Each structure stands twice: as C-alpha cells, then as structure tokens.
C-alpha positions in Angstrom: 28.9 -3.2 18.7 25.9 -4.0 20.8 26.8 -6.1 23.4 24.2 -7.8 26.1 24.5 -6.7 30.0 25.2 -9.4 32.2 21.9 -10.1 33.4 20.9 -10.7 30.2 22.6 -14.0 30.4 23.4 -14.7 33.7 20.1 -15.4 35.8 20.4 -13.6 39.1 23.1 -12.2 38.1 23.7 -8.7 40.1 26.9 -6.4 40.5 29.5 -8.0 41.2 28.9 -10.9 39.1 31.1 -13.8 40.9 33.4 -16.5 38.9 35.0 -18.8 41.2 37.3 -22.4 41.0 40.1 -24.0 40.8 42.8 -23.0 38.8 43.1 -27.0 38.0 40.0 -29.1 38.1 42.2 -32.2 39.5 39.9 -34.6 40.6 36.4 -35.1 40.9 36.0 -35.0 44.5 38.6 -31.6 44.7 35.7 -30.0 41.9 32.8 -31.3 43.6 33.9 -30.0 47.0 34.7 -26.5 46.0 31.5 -26.3 44.1 29.8 -27.1 46.9 30.9 -24.9 49.0 30.7 -22.0 46.5 27.0 -23.0 45.9 26.0 -21.7 49.2 27.8 -18.3 48.4 25.4 -16.1 47.0 27.5 -14.0 44.7 29.3 -16.4 43.2 27.3 -17.6 40.0 29.6 -19.4 37.9 31.8 -22.2 38.9 35.3 -22.4 36.5 38.3 -24.8 36.7 40.9 -25.2 33.8 41.1 -28.5 31.9 43.5 -27.7 29.2 46.3 -25.7 31.0 48.9 -24.1 28.8 52.1 -25.0 30.9 55.1 -22.2 30.0 57.1 -25.4 29.8 56.0 -29.5 29.4 56.1 -31.4 32.2 54.3 -29.4 34.6 50.6 -30.5 35.3 48.7 -29.7 32.1 45.3 -30.7 33.3 42.9 -33.6 33.0 41.5 -32.6 29.8 38.4 -33.7 28.4 37.7 -36.0 31.4 37.3 -33.2 33.5 33.8 -32.5 31.8 32.3 -35.0 33.0 32.6 -33.5 36.5 31.7 -30.0 35.5 28.6 -31.7 34.1 28.3 -33.0 37.6 28.7 -29.2 38.9 25.9 -28.2 37.0 23.1 -30.8 37.9 24.1 -30.7 41.8 24.4 -27.2 42.1 23.0 -23.8 41.0 25.7 -22.9 39.5 27.0 -22.0 35.6 30.2 -23.5 34.4 32.6 -22.0 32.6 36.3 -23.8 31.3 38.9 -22.1 29.1 39.5 -23.2 25.6 41.9 -22.8 23.7 41.9 -24.7 20.1 38.9 -25.1 18.0 38.3 -29.2 19.7 37.9 -28.1 23.3 35.0 -25.7 22.0 33.7 -28.5 20.5 34.1 -31.1 23.6 32.9 -28.2 25.8 29.9 -27.2 24.4 28.7 -31.0 23.7 29.4 -31.4 27.5 26.8 -28.3 28.2 29.4 -25.9 29.6 27.7 -22.8 30.0 30.2 -20.2 29.1 33.5 -20.5 27.3 36.5 -18.5 28.8 39.7 -17.4 25.9 43.0 -17.1 28.0 45.7 -14.4 27.8 48.2 -16.5 25.9 45.5 -17.8 23.1 44.5 -14.1 23.0 47.8 -12.4 21.7 47.4 -14.6 19.0 45.2 -13.5 16.4 45.6 -16.8 14.0 43.9 -18.9 17.4 41.9 -15.8 17.9 40.2 -16.5 14.1 40.4 -20.1 14.2 38.1 -20.0 17.7 36.0 -17.5 16.3 35.1 -19.9 13.3 34.8 -22.7 15.8 32.2 -20.5 17.1 30.2 -19.0 14.5 26.4 -19.8 14.8 27.0 -21.1 18.3 24.5 -19.2 20.7 27.1 -19.6 24.0 28.7 -16.3 26.0 32.5 -16.2 26.0 34.8 -14.3 28.4 38.2 -12.4 26.5 41.0 -12.4 29.1 43.3 -9.7 28.2 46.6 -10.8 26.4 49.7 -11.5 27.8 50.8 -8.0 26.8 49.9 -4.7 27.2 48.3 -4.3 24.0 44.9 -3.3 24.1 44.3 -3.3 20.2 44.8 -6.9 20.4 42.4 -7.2 23.2 40.2 -5.5 21.0 40.7 -7.4 17.8 40.0 -10.7 19.6 36.3 -9.2 20.9 35.7 -7.9 17.1 36.2 -11.1 15.9 34.4 -13.3 18.5 31.7 -10.2 17.7 31.9 -10.2 13.7 31.0 -13.7 13.8 27.7 -13.7 15.8 29.0 -14.2 19.5 27.2 -11.2 21.4 27.2 -12.3 25.1 30.9 -11.4 25.4 32.3 -9.9 28.6 36.4 -9.2 28.8 38.2 -10.1 31.6 41.3 -8.1 33.1 44.2 -10.2 34.6 47.2 -8.0 34.5 49.7 -7.7 31.9 53.5 -9.0 31.9 56.0 -6.9 33.3 60.0 -6.7 33.8 61.6 -6.3 37.0 60.4 -6.7 41.1 56.9 -5.6 41.9 54.2 -6.6 44.6 52.1 -8.1 41.6 52.6 -11.4 39.4 51.1 -9.1 36.7 51.1 -5.4 36.3 47.2 -3.7 36.3 48.2 -1.0 34.2 44.7 0.1 35.3 44.6 2.7 32.3 44.4 0.1 30.2 40.7 -1.7 30.8 39.3 1.7 31.9 40.5 2.8 27.9 39.0 -0.6 27.0 35.6 0.4 28.6 35.5 4.2 27.0 36.2 2.3 23.4 33.6 -0.5 23.9 30.8 1.1 26.0 28.3 -1.8 27.1 30.9 -4.4 27.0 31.0 -5.6 30.8 34.5 -6.0 31.8 35.4 -8.0 35.2 38.5 -8.4 37.0 40.9 -11.4 37.9 42.5 -10.8 40.8 44.0 -13.8 41.4 46.2 -13.8 38.0 47.2 -9.7 38.9 48.7 -10.4 42.1 49.5 -13.7 42.0 49.3 -14.0 45.9 46.1 -14.5 47.9 47.0 -11.4 50.7 46.2 -8.8 47.7 42.9 -10.4 46.4 41.2 -8.8 48.6 42.5 -5.1 48.0 42.8 -5.4 43.9 39.2 -6.5 43.9 38.2 -3.2 45.8 39.9 -1.4 43.3 38.1 -3.5 40.7 34.6 -2.3 41.9 36.1 1.4 42.3 36.7 1.2 38.8 32.9 0.1 38.4 34.2 -3.0 36.7 31.2 -5.7 36.5 32.5 -8.3 38.5 35.2 -11.0 39.6 37.0 -14.5 38.6 38.8 -15.7 41.3 40.3 -18.7 41.7 39.0 -20.9 44.6 40.3 -24.3 45.9 39.2 -26.1 48.8 43.2 -26.9 49.7 45.0 -24.0 48.7 48.5 -24.6 49.2 48.0 -28.2 48.0 46.8 -27.0 44.5 48.8 -28.7 41.6 48.6 -25.4 39.8 49.3 -21.3 41.0 49.0 -22.5 44.8 49.9 -19.0 45.6 47.1 -17.3 44.1 44.2 -19.6 45.2 41.8 -19.0 48.1 39.6 -21.2 50.4 35.9 -21.2 50.2 35.6 -19.6 53.2 38.6 -16.8 52.5 36.4 -16.0 49.1 32.8 -15.6 51.1 35.1 -13.0 53.5 36.6 -11.4 50.8 33.0 -10.7 49.0 31.4 -9.7 52.5 34.3 -6.9 53.2 33.9 -5.2 49.8 32.6 -2.0 49.4 30.3 -1.3 46.8 30.4 2.4 46.3 27.2 4.0 44.6 28.1 5.8 40.9 26.0 8.4 41.7 25.0 10.6 45.3 23.2 13.5 46.8 23.0 16.6 45.4 25.7 17.9 47.6 27.9 15.2 46.5 27.1 15.9 43.0 28.2 20.4 43.9 31.2 18.8 44.9 32.4 16.2 42.4 31.2 19.0 39.8 33.6 21.3 41.1 36.4 18.7 41.6 35.7 18.0 37.9 35.8 21.7 37.1 39.2 22.5 39.0 40.5 19.1 37.0 39.5 20.4 33.6 41.3 24.1 34.1 44.4 22.4 35.0 44.2 20.1 31.9 44.0 23.1 29.7 47.0 24.9 31.7 49.1 21.6 31.4 47.9 21.3 27.6 49.2 25.0 26.9 52.3 24.6 28.9 52.9 21.3 26.6 52.6 23.1 23.4 54.5 26.4 24.7 57.5 23.3 25.6 57.4 21.9 22.1 57.2 25.5 20.5 60.8 26.5 22.9 61.8 22.6 21.2 61.6 23.3 18.0 63.4 26.5 18.3 66.3 24.8 19.8 66.0 22.6 16.9 66.6 25.3 14.4 69.6 26.9 16.6 71.6 23.7 16.9 71.4 23.3 13.5 72.9 26.9 12.9 75.6 26.1 15.1 75.7 22.5 14.4 75.4 20.7 17.6 73.9 17.1 17.9 70.4 17.0 18.6 70.8 14.8 22.0 73.2 15.9 24.9 73.3 12.3 27.0 74.7 14.0 30.0 72.2 17.1 29.9 69.5 14.7 29.5 70.5 12.3 32.3 70.7 15.5 35.0 67.7 16.6 33.7 66.1 13.2 34.6 67.6 13.0 37.5 66.8 16.6 38.6 63.3 16.4 37.5 62.5 13.1 39.0 63.9 14.5 42.5 61.7 17.5 42.4 58.7 15.3 41.6 59.2 13.4 44.4 59.2 15.9 46.7 56.2 17.1 45.4 54.6 13.8 45.9 54.5 12.6 42.6 55.4 8.8 42.1 58.9 8.1 40.4 57.4 5.8 37.6 54.2 8.0 36.6 57.0 10.8 36.8 59.5 8.8 34.5 57.3 7.8 31.8 55.7 11.2 31.4 59.4 12.6 31.0 60.7 10.5 28.9 57.3 10.8 26.3 57.9 14.3 26.4 61.8 14.1 25.8 61.1 11.8 23.1 58.7 14.5 21.1 60.8 17.0 21.8 63.6 14.9 20.0 61.4 14.1 17.2 60.4 17.7 16.5 63.9 18.8 16.7 64.4 15.9 14.4 62.1 17.5 11.7 63.6 20.9 12.1 66.9 19.5 11.3 65.9 17.9 8.3 63.3 20.2 6.9 66.6 22.9 7.2 
C-alpha cells in the first residue's frame, strides 16, 4: 500500500509533528485560550479537541457535540493551526467536513469494531481528507491493520496510525500498557505509514508524558498527540493526563531527537553489536529447536509408560526456579514469564501430538 508522508499533507511539518489541544472542548473561551497559547509553540501544527466523547458510562460529560465545530472554525481562522476532531459515526464525518475540519481521527473504541470501521470507511469514500487511526483498545494488531486497510481501500491514502496504548489488567504505572512491540510490528508490516504516539493516554498521568514521548522518539515515531488544557486540574475529562501549554513547551524543549545514522565509527560499532545479536539469535533458535526435540522424546516416553503430559507441580517448581535465576541474571520477570509460558505451551502441544499419533 502507498502512504503519503506527513510533510506531504501538513505544511511545514518536521519531526516530530505535534498535535495538541484539550481532551474535550468545553467552552469557546477554553478552546480559543488553548489554541492561542499553542499557536506560539513552533512544533505544534494541529489543534485537537474532542467534541463527541464516548464515555464508559452515561451521565459523564459527553462533549459539546456539533456546537464545538464553530469554535474549531475560529481556531483555524485566527491561528496558524490545522484542526482535528474524533469521529465515531458517519454523521460526525459529514458535520466535521462541512465545518472545514482538516483532519479526522478515529478512536480506540471505534477501531475495535469492524462494523463501525466499515461504516466510516464508506462515509469517507471519495473524500480527500487525512485520517488518524488510533490502535484498538485491546492489543490486536490485525484489527489495527484492518482498520487502516478499510480506509485505504476506500481511497484514503493520507493516513497515520496513533499509538495510545492497550487496556491491561492488574496494577501498572501506565493507564494503558505501551506494548511498544506492537507499533514496531505495525511499522514493519506497513512501511511508509506515519506513526504517532499519544503519551497522554498511555500514561494517564502528566508526570509520565516526558518519558513516554522520549521513548516514542527513540523508536523513530513521527510525532506526538498530547492533551493540553489551560487549567488541567479543572478539565471536565481526563484531567490527570493533560498538561498546560507551558508544560507542553517544556516537554518539547527537553526532547532529544537522536539521529538515525551516525559517523563511520558509530556505524562500525553498531554493526559489530548487530552481528553479535545475530549470532546470539542463531544460538537461541538452535537451542529452542533442541528443546522441542527433547519435548517430543519426553512425549513418547510418557506415552510408553502411561504418564500424563502435564505434571502441574513440576511446572510450578520449574517456573519459579527459572524466574529466580532470571532475576539473578538481570532479566525482567514479566518478559521471562511470558517467554517460559510460550515455550511450555509449545512443549505441551508437541507432546500431545505425539500421544495422539502413537
């Protein structure tokens, strides 16, 4: 698929593109005050504001709706900023385009539903407007790619993905788990697609925005979408994750944009390290293959002696032992735990196949 670079549809765009504005448009004064302050920050090219807010439960502030489109039009007329709003229904698309909104974005709760994505894609058919596609709520890369493909199939080529993290169970410092490997895989599978990061939704806490934004830049993402409010603590929605325009300017000033290539000495050292990684990966593959051959042999032995495949107590002891050893070696327990479970599942599958075919 062909995609247009951000510089081709956002005038003066350099890396990182910054999209900023309040989680929700609340009043005309709040919108214009924010936009005026953001227009003084050179990196900010696009003003965002939520008009139609899909809330988890009814009764919360659900946005000002189409009334806010008039305020967005003022932003466009009185500042240098382009405008973007979230759309979740075909009639949102119609109203936004009639009001001259420059860019549309599709939120995580919409992307997760292929029926909604199909409706929006059809509503956008033949319309020359850029669209930002946030990742689905849950960590499903196929859904994310599918949403982008539906839009592309209907003629939208000015597309960008927005990484806003994924729903998670259990306690974490993040509101939504970054799971950086998923947007990295998206960039691998869809080369040329611009990818932005939404540190506000990943962190859920303004104190985390700086580090998340930096990590996004270190992973060569193209831009940032950061929620900005003139008085964040009084925001009607998601107050904890919004920053003031002054704080946003400070965050952007502190960002380090590391070069993708370096001098000859840098390249030589990097190539040596990459070669070492390649050798280690080859060894890991060889060892994993050997482990699965032993698992197959164990399956035959268990079958011959009428022993069940899974000895739960043995697995618990093995898991605890490996996690302990991994901790002593400096490995992250969550990473090692997931790896051990995958290896164990494959081992069980191999032994099951041996018994079923014996």
